[in-house]
C-alpha positions as protocol buffer text, in pm:
chain_id: "A"
residue {
  index: 1
  type: MET
  ca { x: 1086 y: -2715 z: 801 }
}
residue {
  index: 2
  type: THR
  ca { x: 1326 y: -2970 z: 663 }
}
residue {
  index: 3
  type: PRO
  ca { x: 1425 y: -2955 z: 296 }
}
residue {
  index: 4
  type: GLU
  ca { x: 1256 y: -3292 z: 241 }
}
residue {
  index: 5
  type: LEU
  ca { x: 927 y: -3172 z: 385 }
}
residue {
  index: 6
  type: PHE
  ca { x: 952 y: -2850 z: 191 }
}
residue {
  index: 7
  type: GLU
  ca { x: 996 y: -3046 z: -133 }
}
residue {
  index: 8
  type: ARG
  ca { x: 684 y: -3252 z: -54 }
}
residue {
  index: 9
  type: VAL
  ca { x: 457 y: -2952 z: 2 }
}
residue {
  index: 10
  type: VAL
  ca { x: 569 y: -2726 z: -282 }
}
residue {
  index: 11
  type: GLY
  ca { x: 284 y: -2700 z: -532 }
}
residue {
  index: 12
  type: THR
  ca { x: 27 y: -2853 z: -295 }
}
residue {
  index: 13
  type: GLU
  ca { x: -309 y: -2675 z: -299 }
}
residue {
  index: 14
  type: PHE
  ca { x: -483 y: -2616 z: 32 }
}
residue {
  index: 15
  type: TYR
  ca { x: -750 y: -2411 z: 206 }
}
residue {
  index: 16
  type: ARG
  ca { x: -652 y: -2147 z: 457 }
}
residue {
  index: 17
  type: VAL
  ca { x: -934 y: -2069 z: 697 }
}
residue {
  index: 18
  type: SER
  ca { x: -973 y: -1720 z: 845 }
}
residue {
  index: 19
  type: TYR
  ca { x: -1219 y: -1618 z: 1113 }
}
residue {
  index: 20
  type: VAL
  ca { x: -1346 y: -1291 z: 1258 }
}
residue {
  index: 21
  type: SER
  ca { x: -1159 y: -1197 z: 1574 }
}
residue {
  index: 22
  type: GLY
  ca { x: -1284 y: -848 z: 1653 }
}
residue {
  index: 23
  type: MET
  ca { x: -1297 y: -498 z: 1510 }
}
residue {
  index: 24
  type: LYS
  ca { x: -1011 y: -304 z: 1358 }
}
residue {
  index: 25
  type: GLN
  ca { x: -902 y: 12 z: 1539 }
}
residue {
  index: 26
  type: ASP
  ca { x: -1119 y: 225 z: 1311 }
}
residue {
  index: 27
  type: GLY
  ca { x: -1424 y: 48 z: 1456 }
}
residue {
  index: 28
  type: LEU
  ca { x: -1572 y: 5 z: 1109 }
}
residue {
  index: 29
  type: LYS
  ca { x: -1421 y: -315 z: 974 }
}
residue {
  index: 30
  type: ALA
  ca { x: -1386 y: -666 z: 1106 }
}
residue {
  index: 31
  type: ARG
  ca { x: -1042 y: -797 z: 1196 }
}
residue {
  index: 32
  type: TYR
  ca { x: -960 y: -1151 z: 1086 }
}
residue {
  index: 33
  type: ARG
  ca { x: -710 y: -1412 z: 1201 }
}
residue {
  index: 34
  type: ASP
  ca { x: -596 y: -1727 z: 1029 }
}
residue {
  index: 35
  type: TRP
  ca { x: -686 y: -2054 z: 1193 }
}
residue {
  index: 36
  type: ASN
  ca { x: -372 y: -2253 z: 1264 }
}
residue {
  index: 37
  type: ARG
  ca { x: -507 y: -2544 z: 1064 }
}
residue {
  index: 38
  type: ILE
  ca { x: -500 y: -2594 z: 690 }
}
residue {
  index: 39
  type: PHE
  ca { x: -694 y: -2842 z: 479 }
}
residue {
  index: 40
  type: LEU
  ca { x: -583 y: -3009 z: 160 }
}
residue {
  index: 41
  type: LYS
  ca { x: -779 y: -2901 z: -146 }
}
residue {
  index: 42
  type: ASP
  ca { x: -970 y: -3232 z: -156 }
}
residue {
  index: 43
  type: ALA
  ca { x: -1111 y: -3183 z: 197 }
}
residue {
  index: 44
  type: THR
  ca { x: -1489 y: -3183 z: 214 }
}
residue {
  index: 45
  type: VAL
  ca { x: -1698 y: -2903 z: 359 }
}
residue {
  index: 46
  type: GLU
  ca { x: -1825 y: -3145 z: 623 }
}
residue {
  index: 47
  type: GLU
  ca { x: -1469 y: -3233 z: 727 }
}
residue {
  index: 48
  type: MET
  ca { x: -1382 y: -2865 z: 770 }
}
residue {
  index: 49
  type: GLN
  ca { x: -1706 y: -2788 z: 955 }
}
residue {
  index: 50
  type: ASP
  ca { x: -1657 y: -3080 z: 1193 }
}
residue {
  index: 51
  type: ALA
  ca { x: -1301 y: -2973 z: 1274 }
}
residue {
  index: 52
  type: TRP
  ca { x: -1418 y: -2613 z: 1325 }
}
residue {
  index: 53
  type: ALA
  ca { x: -1701 y: -2719 z: 1557 }
}
residue {
  index: 54
  type: ARG
  ca { x: -1458 y: -2917 z: 1775 }
}
residue {
  index: 55
  type: THR
  ca { x: -1211 y: -2628 z: 1791 }
}
residue {
  index: 56
  type: VAL
  ca { x: -1424 y: -2314 z: 1812 }
}
residue {
  index: 57
  type: VAL
  ca { x: -1546 y: -2386 z: 2163 }
}
residue {
  index: 58
  type: LYS
  ca { x: -1187 y: -2334 z: 2286 }
}
residue {
  index: 59
  type: MET
  ca { x: -1114 y: -2020 z: 2083 }
}
residue {
  index: 60
  type: LYS
  ca { x: -1133 y: -1702 z: 2287 }
}
residue {
  index: 61
  type: SER
  ca { x: -1053 y: -1480 z: 1989 }
}
residue {
  index: 62
  type: TYR
  ca { x: -1351 y: -1592 z: 1778 }
}
residue {
  index: 63
  type: THR
  ca { x: -1613 y: -1316 z: 1791 }
}
residue {
  index: 64
  type: PRO
  ca { x: -1891 y: -1383 z: 1538 }
}
residue {
  index: 65
  type: ASP
  ca { x: -2111 y: -1103 z: 1676 }
}
residue {
  index: 66
  type: VAL
  ca { x: -1874 y: -853 z: 1515 }
}
residue {
  index: 67
  type: ILE
  ca { x: -2018 y: -943 z: 1174 }
}
residue {
  index: 68
  type: ASP
  ca { x: -2356 y: -804 z: 1286 }
}
residue {
  index: 69
  type: GLU
  ca { x: -2186 y: -480 z: 1399 }
}
residue {
  index: 70
  type: VAL
  ca { x: -2004 y: -444 z: 1066 }
}
residue {
  index: 71
  type: GLN
  ca { x: -2325 y: -508 z: 872 }
}
residue {
  index: 72
  type: ALA
  ca { x: -2514 y: -248 z: 1077 }
}
residue {
  index: 73
  type: THR
  ca { x: -2236 y: 6 z: 1013 }
}
residue {
  index: 74
  type: LYS
  ca { x: -2246 y: -63 z: 638 }
}
residue {
  index: 75
  type: GLU
  ca { x: -2623 y: -24 z: 630 }
}
residue {
  index: 76
  type: SER
  ca { x: -2606 y: 313 z: 806 }
}
residue {
  index: 77
  type: GLU
  ca { x: -2331 y: 427 z: 566 }
}
residue {
  index: 78
  type: ASP
  ca { x: -2547 y: 331 z: 266 }
}
residue {
  index: 79
  type: THR
  ca { x: -2788 y: 609 z: 356 }
}
residue {
  index: 80
  type: SER
  ca { x: -2521 y: 874 z: 413 }
}
residue {
  index: 81
  type: PHE
  ca { x: -2354 y: 1096 z: 153 }
}
residue {
  index: 82
  type: ASN
  ca { x: -2069 y: 906 z: -10 }
}
residue {
  index: 83
  type: HIS
  ca { x: -1866 y: 1201 z: -148 }
}
residue {
  index: 84
  type: GLY
  ca { x: -1868 y: 1064 z: -501 }
}
residue {
  index: 85
  type: ALA
  ca { x: -1751 y: 714 z: -417 }
}
residue {
  index: 86
  type: ASN
  ca { x: -2003 y: 563 z: -656 }
}
residue {
  index: 87
  type: VAL
  ca { x: -1940 y: 799 z: -947 }
}
residue {
  index: 88
  type: THR
  ca { x: -1864 y: 608 z: -1266 }
}
residue {
  index: 89
  type: ASN
  ca { x: -1607 y: 718 z: -1523 }
}
residue {
  index: 90
  type: SER
  ca { x: -1881 y: 855 z: -1749 }
}
residue {
  index: 91
  type: GLU
  ca { x: -2007 y: 1093 z: -1482 }
}
residue {
  index: 92
  type: GLU
  ca { x: -1838 y: 1419 z: -1394 }
}
residue {
  index: 93
  type: PHE
  ca { x: -1781 y: 1504 z: -1033 }
}
residue {
  index: 94
  type: GLU
  ca { x: -1662 y: 1835 z: -894 }
}
residue {
  index: 95
  type: LEU
  ca { x: -1579 y: 1934 z: -539 }
}
């Protein structure tokens, strides 16, 4: 990046778009990647959606089905013992 270009972009607000690209090694959480495109803060939702729709058909790393897997895992964990993870400061918890 040239110093001139750097000077022009400093302080500019923009959107960074991330998308789900698979599961982390633990198999419990989604892994995300950043899309190699940014949008200025005044971009409309429609503009971003149109650009995404044109690009996503070529993206091999985009795996939206992973969200369903993560949600199913979270739902099954909600019914299991959480070892005090939801204990508030006012509650005592002993192991």
